C-alpha positions as CSV (number, residue, x, y, z in Angstrom):
1,M,0.0,0.0,0.0
2,E,1.4,3.3,-1.1
3,A,1.6,6.4,1.4
4,T,-1.4,8.1,-0.5
5,Q,-3.7,5.1,0.0
6,A,-2.7,4.8,3.6
7,L,-3.4,8.5,4.1
8,A,-6.5,8.4,2.3
9,L,-8.0,5.4,4.2
10,T,-6.9,7.2,7.4
11,I,-8.8,10.4,6.6
12,A,-11.7,8.4,5.3
13,G,-11.9,6.4,8.6
14,I,-12.3,9.7,10.4
15,V,-14.4,11.7,8.0
16,L,-16.7,9.4,6.2
17,P,-18.6,7.9,9.2
18,V,-19.3,11.6,10.3
19,V,-20.6,12.4,6.8
20,Q,-22.7,9.2,6.7
21,E,-24.1,9.8,10.1
22,K,-25.0,13.5,9.3
23,L,-26.7,12.3,6.0
24,A,-28.7,9.7,7.8
25,G,-29.6,12.1,10.5
26,A,-30.8,14.6,7.9
27,K,-32.9,11.9,6.4
28,I,-30.9,12.1,3.1
29,E,-31.2,8.6,1.5
30,G,-31.0,6.7,-1.7
31,T,-29.2,8.1,-4.8
32,A,-28.6,11.4,-3.2
33,A,-26.8,9.9,-0.2
34,I,-24.7,7.7,-2.4
35,W,-23.5,10.5,-4.7
36,L,-22.8,12.9,-1.7
37,N,-20.7,10.0,0.0
38,F,-18.9,9.4,-3.4
39,A,-18.2,13.0,-3.8
40,A,-16.7,13.0,-0.1
41,A,-14.5,10.1,-1.1
42,V,-13.3,11.9,-4.2
43,A,-12.5,15.0,-2.1
44,I,-10.7,12.6,0.4
45,A,-8.6,11.0,-2.4
46,I,-7.6,14.4,-3.8
47,A,-6.7,15.7,-0.3
48,A,-4.6,12.6,0.4
49,T,-2.9,13.0,-2.8
50,A,-2.1,16.6,-2.1
51,L,-0.9,15.9,1.5
52,A,1.3,13.1,0.3
53,G,2.9,15.3,-2.4
54,G,1.5,13.0,-5.2
55,F,0.5,15.6,-7.7
56,G,4.0,15.8,-9.2
57,S,3.5,12.4,-10.8
58,Y,0.7,13.5,-13.1
59,D,1.1,15.3,-16.3
60,P,-0.9,18.6,-16.3
61,S,-1.4,18.3,-20.1
62,D,-3.2,14.9,-19.7
63,P,-5.9,15.4,-17.0
64,T,-7.5,12.0,-17.7
65,A,-4.7,10.2,-15.9
66,F,-5.2,12.3,-12.8
67,V,-9.0,11.9,-13.0
68,G,-8.8,8.2,-13.5
69,A,-6.4,7.8,-10.6
70,M,-8.6,9.8,-8.3
71,L,-11.8,8.0,-9.2
72,G,-9.9,4.7,-8.7
73,K,-8.8,5.7,-5.2
74,A,-12.2,7.1,-4.4
75,A,-13.9,3.9,-5.5
76,G,-11.9,1.9,-3.0
77,I,-12.5,4.5,-0.2
78,F,-16.2,4.5,-0.9
79,A,-16.6,0.8,-1.0
80,L,-14.8,0.4,2.2
81,S,-16.7,3.2,4.0
82,Q,-20.0,1.6,2.9
83,I,-19.0,-1.8,4.3
84,V,-17.9,-0.3,7.6
85,F,-20.9,2.1,8.0
86,H,-23.6,-0.7,7.2
87,S,-21.9,-3.2,9.4
88,A,-21.7,-0.8,12.3
89,Q,-25.2,0.6,11.9
90,P,-26.9,-1.8,14.5
91,A,-24.3,-0.7,17.1
92,V,-24.8,3.0,16.2
93,A,-28.6,2.6,16.6
94,Q,-28.2,1.2,20.1
95,L,-26.0,4.1,21.1
96,G,-28.8,6.5,20.3
97,G,-27.6,7.3,16.7
98,T,-29.6,6.6,13.5
99,S,-31.6,3.5,13.1
């Protein structure tokens, strides 16, 4: 696992549960919630790449490589966050969170 991936997963572990809990608390569900969660995952992928100094490896004249890499990283972050959030949902409901 490269440094950017590790940093992205660390940020995601802190940020995405909060985002998902806020969306659930605001009764935002379905397609809108999925897209908002994915947008947060893309933002985390870009932030982690910036923090790890990974922008230098992308050619500014070819933005498709950058977009493809960020979407690839975001997809992994998004998938993992969905698995963790949905597996933790019963425990969160017992603690007084969303049900």
